[in-house]
C-alpha positions as CSV (number, residue, x, y, z in Angstrom):
1,M,5.7,2.8,-32.1
2,K,2.9,1.1,-34.0
3,R,0.3,-0.9,-32.0
4,R,1.3,-4.2,-33.5
5,D,5.0,-3.5,-32.6
6,F,3.9,-2.7,-29.0
7,L,1.9,-5.9,-28.8
8,A,4.7,-7.9,-30.3
9,M,7.1,-6.4,-27.8
10,A,4.8,-7.3,-24.9
11,S,4.4,-10.8,-26.2
12,V,8.2,-11.3,-26.5
13,A,8.7,-9.9,-23.0
14,S,6.1,-12.1,-21.6
15,A,7.5,-15.2,-23.2
16,A,10.9,-14.4,-21.9
17,G,9.6,-14.1,-18.4
18,A,10.5,-10.4,-18.2
19,A,8.8,-8.3,-15.5
20,M,7.3,-5.2,-17.0
21,W,4.6,-2.6,-16.6
22,L,1.2,-3.9,-17.8
23,P,-0.7,-1.1,-19.4
24,A,-4.0,-3.0,-20.0
25,A,-4.9,-2.4,-16.4
26,F,-5.0,1.3,-17.0
27,V,-8.4,1.5,-18.7
28,A,-11.3,2.7,-16.5
29,Q,-13.9,0.0,-16.0
30,G,-17.2,1.5,-15.2
31,A,-16.2,4.5,-13.0
32,A,-17.5,7.7,-14.5
33,R,-15.0,10.6,-14.7
34,V,-15.8,14.0,-13.3
35,D,-16.1,17.0,-15.6
36,E,-13.3,19.4,-14.7
37,P,-11.1,22.0,-16.3
38,A,-8.3,20.7,-18.4
39,S,-5.8,22.2,-16.1
40,G,-6.7,19.7,-13.5
41,A,-7.8,22.3,-10.9
42,F,-10.1,21.2,-8.1
43,P,-13.6,22.7,-7.8
44,D,-14.0,25.0,-4.9
45,T,-16.6,22.8,-3.3
46,L,-14.2,20.1,-2.3
47,G,-13.0,20.4,1.3
48,E,-9.9,19.1,3.1
49,R,-11.1,15.5,3.0
50,D,-10.8,14.6,-0.7
51,Y,-8.2,12.9,-2.9
52,R,-5.6,15.5,-2.1
53,N,-5.3,13.2,0.9
54,L,-3.1,10.4,-0.5
55,L,-3.4,6.8,0.7
56,I,-0.3,4.5,0.5
57,L,-1.0,0.8,1.1
58,V,1.9,-1.5,1.9
59,E,1.0,-5.1,1.5
60,L,3.1,-7.5,3.6
61,K,2.6,-10.5,1.3
62,G,2.5,-14.0,2.6
63,G,1.0,-13.4,6.1
64,N,3.1,-11.4,8.5
65,D,3.8,-12.9,12.0
66,G,2.2,-10.3,14.2
67,L,3.4,-11.7,17.5
68,N,7.0,-11.3,16.6
69,T,6.4,-7.9,15.1
70,V,4.5,-6.3,18.0
71,I,5.4,-8.5,20.9
72,P,3.4,-9.1,24.1
73,Y,6.6,-9.7,26.0
74,A,5.0,-9.4,29.5
75,D,2.7,-12.4,28.8
76,P,4.6,-15.5,30.0
77,A,2.7,-17.6,27.5
78,Y,4.6,-15.8,24.7
79,Y,7.9,-17.5,25.6
80,T,6.1,-20.8,26.3
81,L,4.6,-20.9,22.8
82,R,7.8,-19.6,21.2
83,K,10.7,-21.2,22.9
84,N,13.0,-21.0,19.9
85,I,11.7,-18.1,17.8
86,G,10.5,-15.7,20.6
87,I,12.4,-12.4,20.7
88,R,14.6,-12.2,23.8
89,R,13.6,-9.5,26.3
90,E,17.1,-8.0,26.2
91,Q,16.7,-7.5,22.4
92,L,13.2,-6.1,22.0
93,I,12.2,-2.4,21.9
94,Q,9.8,-1.7,24.7
95,L,6.9,0.6,24.0
96,D,5.3,0.2,27.4
97,G,5.1,-2.3,30.2
98,Q,3.3,-4.9,28.1
99,T,4.2,-4.4,24.4
100,A,7.4,-4.2,22.4
101,L,8.6,-4.0,18.8
102,H,10.9,-6.4,17.1
103,P,14.5,-5.0,17.2
104,A,14.6,-4.9,13.4
105,L,12.0,-2.1,13.6
106,Q,14.4,0.2,15.4
107,S,14.3,2.7,12.5
108,L,10.6,3.4,13.3
109,I,11.3,4.7,16.8
110,P,11.6,8.4,15.7
111,L,8.2,8.0,14.1
112,W,6.8,6.4,17.2
113,Q,8.3,9.2,19.4
114,A,6.8,11.9,17.2
115,R,3.4,10.3,17.8
116,E,3.0,9.8,14.0
117,L,2.8,6.0,14.1
118,A,-0.3,4.1,15.2
119,I,-0.2,0.4,15.9
120,V,-3.7,-1.3,15.5
121,Q,-3.6,-4.6,17.3
122,G,-5.9,-7.6,16.8
123,V,-6.9,-6.9,13.2
124,G,-8.7,-9.7,11.2
125,Y,-12.2,-10.9,10.3
126,A,-14.7,-13.4,11.5
127,Q,-14.6,-17.0,10.2
128,P,-11.0,-16.5,8.9
129,N,-9.9,-18.3,5.8
130,L,-6.3,-19.5,5.9
131,S,-5.8,-19.8,2.1
132,H,-3.4,-17.1,0.8
133,F,-5.5,-16.6,-2.3
134,R,-8.9,-16.4,-0.7
135,S,-7.9,-14.5,2.3
136,I,-6.1,-11.7,0.4
137,E,-9.2,-11.6,-1.9
138,I,-11.3,-10.9,1.2
139,W,-9.0,-8.1,2.3
140,D,-8.8,-6.6,-1.2
141,T,-12.6,-6.7,-1.8
142,A,-13.6,-5.9,1.8
143,S,-16.0,-8.8,1.8
144,R,-17.2,-11.2,4.5
145,A,-15.6,-14.6,4.6
146,D,-18.7,-16.1,3.0
147,Q,-19.1,-13.3,0.4
148,Y,-17.6,-13.0,-3.1
149,L,-17.3,-9.5,-4.5
150,R,-15.9,-8.6,-7.9
151,E,-14.6,-5.1,-7.3
152,G,-11.7,-4.1,-5.1
153,W,-12.7,-1.8,-2.2
154,L,-10.8,1.2,-3.7
155,S,-12.5,0.7,-7.0
156,R,-15.9,1.0,-5.2
157,A,-14.6,4.1,-3.4
158,F,-13.6,5.7,-6.7
159,A,-17.0,4.8,-8.2
160,Q,-18.7,6.6,-5.3
161,R,-16.6,9.7,-5.8
162,P,-14.5,9.7,-9.0
163,V,-10.9,10.8,-8.8
164,P,-10.6,14.3,-10.5
165,A,-9.8,14.2,-14.2
166,G,-6.6,16.2,-13.6
167,F,-5.0,13.2,-11.9
168,A,-2.9,10.9,-14.1
169,A,-4.7,7.8,-12.6
170,D,-6.8,6.6,-9.7
171,G,-3.9,4.6,-8.4
172,V,-0.4,3.2,-9.0
173,M,0.7,-0.3,-8.1
174,I,4.4,-1.1,-7.7
175,D,6.0,-4.5,-7.7
176,S,2.9,-6.5,-8.2
177,V,0.8,-7.7,-11.1
178,E,-2.3,-8.4,-9.0
179,M,-4.9,-5.7,-9.1
180,G,-6.0,-6.3,-5.5
181,P,-8.0,-3.3,-4.1
182,F,-8.0,-1.7,-7.5
183,A,-9.7,-4.6,-9.3
184,N,-12.5,-4.2,-11.8
185,G,-13.0,-0.4,-11.8
186,A,-10.0,1.7,-10.9
187,R,-8.0,3.5,-13.5
188,T,-4.7,2.0,-12.5
189,I,-1.1,1.9,-13.6
190,R,1.0,-1.2,-12.8
191,L,4.7,-0.4,-12.5
192,V,6.3,-3.8,-12.1
193,D,9.5,-2.7,-13.8
194,P,9.1,0.9,-14.9
195,M,12.6,1.4,-16.2
196,Q,12.5,-1.7,-18.4
197,F,9.2,-0.8,-19.9
198,A,10.2,2.8,-20.5
199,R,13.4,1.7,-22.4
200,M,11.5,-0.9,-24.5
201,S,8.6,1.3,-25.4
202,R,10.8,4.5,-25.8
203,L,8.4,6.5,-23.6
204,V,11.3,8.2,-21.8
205,T,11.9,11.4,-23.8
206,P,13.0,14.9,-22.7
207,V,9.5,16.4,-23.1
208,S,7.5,18.7,-20.9
209,L,4.9,17.2,-18.5
210,H,1.9,17.9,-20.7
211,E,3.4,16.9,-24.0
212,R,2.5,13.4,-25.3
213,N,4.9,11.1,-27.0
214,P,4.3,11.7,-30.7
215,E,4.9,8.1,-31.5
216,L,1.8,7.2,-29.6
217,H,-0.7,9.6,-31.2
218,H,-1.9,7.1,-33.8
219,V,-2.9,4.5,-31.1
220,H,-4.8,6.9,-28.9
221,D,-8.2,5.4,-29.5
222,V,-7.1,1.8,-29.1
223,D,-4.4,2.1,-26.5
224,R,-5.4,5.2,-24.5
225,D,-4.1,3.6,-21.4
226,I,-0.5,3.7,-22.9
227,V,-0.9,7.3,-23.8
228,N,-2.2,8.3,-20.4
229,A,0.5,6.3,-18.7
230,A,3.3,7.9,-20.6
231,P,3.7,11.0,-18.4
232,V,3.7,8.9,-15.3
233,I,6.4,6.6,-16.8
234,R,8.5,9.7,-17.5
235,L,7.9,11.0,-14.0
236,A,8.8,7.7,-12.4
237,T,12.0,7.5,-14.3
238,G,13.1,11.1,-13.6
239,A,12.8,12.2,-17.2
240,H,10.5,15.1,-16.7
241,E,12.1,18.2,-18.0
242,G,13.2,20.5,-15.1
243,Q,12.1,17.9,-12.5
244,P,14.0,18.6,-9.3
245,E,15.8,15.6,-7.8
246,L,14.7,14.4,-4.4
247,K,17.4,14.8,-1.8
248,T,16.1,11.9,0.3
249,V,18.4,8.8,0.4
250,F,16.5,5.6,-0.1
251,P,17.6,2.3,1.3
252,P,19.0,-0.5,-0.9
253,G,17.0,-3.5,-2.0
254,A,13.8,-4.1,-3.9
255,F,11.5,-2.5,-1.4
256,G,13.7,0.6,-1.1
257,A,13.6,0.8,-4.9
258,S,9.8,0.6,-4.9
259,V,9.5,3.4,-2.3
260,R,11.9,5.5,-4.4
261,T,9.8,5.0,-7.6
262,A,6.6,5.9,-5.7
263,M,8.1,9.1,-4.3
264,Q,9.5,10.1,-7.7
265,V,6.0,9.8,-9.2
266,L,4.6,12.0,-6.5
267,S,7.5,14.5,-6.6
268,A,7.1,15.0,-10.4
269,G,3.3,15.7,-10.0
270,N,3.9,17.8,-6.9
271,H,6.1,20.2,-8.9
272,A,4.0,20.4,-12.0
273,P,3.4,24.1,-12.8
274,G,-0.1,25.4,-12.2
275,L,-1.5,22.2,-10.6
276,P,-2.7,21.7,-7.0
277,L,-1.1,19.7,-4.2
278,A,-1.7,16.3,-5.9
279,G,-0.8,17.6,-9.3
280,E,-1.0,15.0,-12.1
281,G,-0.8,12.5,-9.4
282,V,-2.9,9.7,-8.0
283,A,-5.3,9.1,-5.1
284,A,-3.7,5.8,-3.9
285,I,-0.5,3.9,-4.2
286,R,0.1,0.2,-3.3
287,L,3.5,-1.2,-2.6
288,T,4.2,-4.9,-2.0
289,L,6.9,-6.4,0.2
290,N,7.1,-10.1,-0.5
291,G,8.3,-13.0,1.6
292,F,6.3,-13.2,4.8
293,D,5.1,-16.8,4.5
294,T,7.6,-17.9,7.1
295,H,6.9,-21.6,7.7
296,Q,10.6,-22.5,8.3
297,N,13.6,-20.8,9.8
298,Q,11.6,-17.7,10.4
299,S,13.9,-15.6,12.6
300,G,16.5,-14.3,10.3
301,R,14.2,-13.9,7.3
302,H,11.5,-12.1,9.3
303,A,14.1,-9.8,10.8
304,A,15.4,-8.8,7.4
305,L,11.9,-8.2,6.1
306,L,10.9,-6.0,9.0
307,A,14.2,-4.0,8.6
308,Q,13.3,-3.4,5.0
309,L,9.8,-2.3,6.0
310,A,11.0,0.1,8.7
311,E,13.8,1.7,6.6
312,G,11.5,2.0,3.6
313,L,8.8,3.7,5.7
314,M,11.3,6.2,7.2
315,S,12.7,7.1,3.7
316,M,9.1,7.5,2.6
317,K,8.4,10.0,5.4
318,A,11.6,11.9,4.6
319,A,10.6,12.2,0.9
320,L,7.0,13.2,1.7
321,V,8.3,15.9,4.2
322,E,10.7,17.1,1.5
323,M,7.7,17.5,-0.8
324,G,5.5,19.1,1.8
325,R,3.1,16.2,1.6
326,W,3.5,14.3,4.9
327,D,0.5,15.9,6.5
328,H,-1.6,14.9,3.4
329,T,-0.5,11.2,3.3
330,L,-1.8,8.2,5.2
331,V,0.4,5.0,5.1
332,M,-1.3,1.7,6.1
333,T,0.1,-1.8,6.1
334,Y,-2.1,-4.9,5.5
335,S,-1.5,-8.7,5.1
336,E,-3.8,-11.6,4.3
337,F,-3.5,-13.0,7.8
338,G,-1.2,-13.4,10.8
339,R,0.6,-16.5,12.0
340,R,-0.3,-19.2,14.5
341,A,0.6,-18.4,18.1
342,R,2.7,-21.5,18.7
343,E,5.9,-22.0,16.7
344,N,6.1,-25.1,14.5
345,P,8.8,-27.8,14.5
346,G,10.6,-26.0,11.6
347,N,11.3,-23.0,13.8
348,G,8.7,-21.1,11.8
349,T,5.0,-20.3,12.1
350,D,2.0,-21.5,10.2
351,H,-1.0,-19.6,8.9
352,G,-3.0,-17.9,11.6
353,T,-5.6,-15.2,12.1
354,V,-5.1,-11.7,13.5
355,A,-2.1,-9.4,13.4
356,P,-1.2,-5.8,14.2
357,H,-0.9,-3.2,11.4
358,F,0.9,0.1,11.2
359,V,-0.7,3.4,10.2
360,A,1.6,6.4,9.8
361,G,1.3,10.0,8.7
362,G,1.6,13.6,9.8
363,R,-2.1,13.6,11.0
364,V,-2.0,10.2,12.7
365,R,-2.9,9.8,16.4
366,G,0.2,7.8,17.4
367,G,0.1,5.1,19.9
368,L,-1.3,1.6,20.5
369,H,-4.9,1.0,19.3
370,G,-7.2,-2.0,18.9
371,V,-7.1,-5.1,21.1
372,P,-3.8,-6.5,22.4
373,P,-3.4,-10.3,22.2
374,V,-4.2,-12.5,25.2
375,L,-2.3,-15.7,24.6
376,T,-4.3,-17.6,27.2
377,R,-7.5,-17.1,25.1
378,L,-6.6,-19.0,21.9
379,D,-9.3,-20.8,20.0
380,G,-9.4,-24.5,19.4
381,N,-7.0,-24.2,16.5
382,G,-4.4,-22.2,18.5
383,N,-5.3,-18.9,17.0
384,L,-6.1,-15.5,18.4
385,P,-9.7,-14.2,18.3
386,V,-10.5,-11.1,16.2
387,G,-10.3,-7.8,18.1
388,V,-10.7,-5.3,15.2
389,D,-12.5,-6.0,11.9
390,F,-10.1,-4.9,9.1
391,R,-13.0,-3.0,7.5
392,E,-12.9,-0.6,10.4
393,M,-9.5,0.5,9.2
394,Y,-10.9,0.9,5.7
395,A,-13.9,2.9,7.2
396,T,-11.3,5.2,8.7
397,V,-9.8,5.9,5.3
398,L,-13.1,6.3,3.6
399,A,-14.8,8.5,6.2
400,S,-12.1,10.3,8.1
401,W,-9.5,10.6,5.4
402,W,-11.6,11.0,2.2
403,G,-15.0,12.1,3.5
404,L,-16.9,9.2,1.8
405,D,-19.7,7.1,3.1
406,P,-18.1,3.8,4.2
407,S,-21.4,1.9,4.2
408,I,-21.7,2.3,0.4
409,V,-18.3,1.1,-0.3
410,L,-18.1,-1.6,2.4
411,R,-21.8,-2.6,2.1
412,E,-22.1,-2.8,5.8
413,R,-21.7,-0.2,8.6
414,F,-18.4,-0.1,10.3
415,A,-17.2,2.6,12.7
416,S,-14.0,4.6,12.1
417,L,-11.1,4.1,14.4
418,P,-9.7,7.1,16.3
419,L,-6.5,7.1,14.3
420,L,-6.5,10.6,12.8
421,H,-6.4,14.2,13.6
422,V,-8.9,15.7,11.1
């Protein structure tokens, strides 16, 4: 494919409104690469806490209602504030004498019982901004509410310690065109619709892992991002020669398909001959589950979203166990904000402040962490106060999971949370 043909194809797809993988985001922006052997082998000096420890972020886009996700059912104020949308006591899943899960999260109970699921309560930031756009920007850049940063927090992490050259990319984003934590620095692949792009660009060919698509040789200097992405596109679509099929069954629906794509990328790299644990893989993956802006008729919609999340996370664990990677993977949810404590007249919830978040993995210290909500201590706007700054969760990833200095990335000092066995 000639470069002008590729650009014409992209233009046509864009004009038609087609969702596709956007390769321009793949170019490294300012982060130096490490000088390593072509085989992708890791230097002996790297210890356990490096990018062989994979991070998977799951964005709950729209602002998840934390009080109906992790429920303070023993607090009488919960049912006073939520007469219509509160989860009935006979339906909820009790975790202890104070706290329960939404019944749609039933699939997560084996993970909870195995002590591989941590729930961090009260997560947010000071002076919260209730605009979707600005608040997710704060989360993605790890900034203060009054601070505007250009780079995503993962981009700054990869600048501090570059991802090894043997990796196919710093990160992969699935089902989102927004760069988020990878903005302005990370070498990232966006897989909005990997199958469509693979068909249109003819990147899916029965070639070995290290063999480039000959049609792309002549655009190497100008479109290096496309060339580098080609192996990952083949991996994601199962076209890698000799690639074993995962036995894990993934749930139906868009989020299940996203999890399946992410696991296929990892599986292909995991089985690449002569490569270490992460293979021609990535350091971080971000998945997006849309639809959490539940201003009206929340109950059924929220239940369906939480069921997708739970089933997707459990299939993710099954695939990672199958690949032998569960102990080297940390899964973390995030969302731009929580919802208001009191239900609104439309049987929904409006933009609020803090929310609980899930952290899962084979080396996670399961259980309840953070600060549980006290519904008699709402602020003047009817919102919960912050108990845990979200950057403490990021500090945990940076220091405890990857062995980086969080103060360099976060530009302030934040303590790690006791979420991991390391």
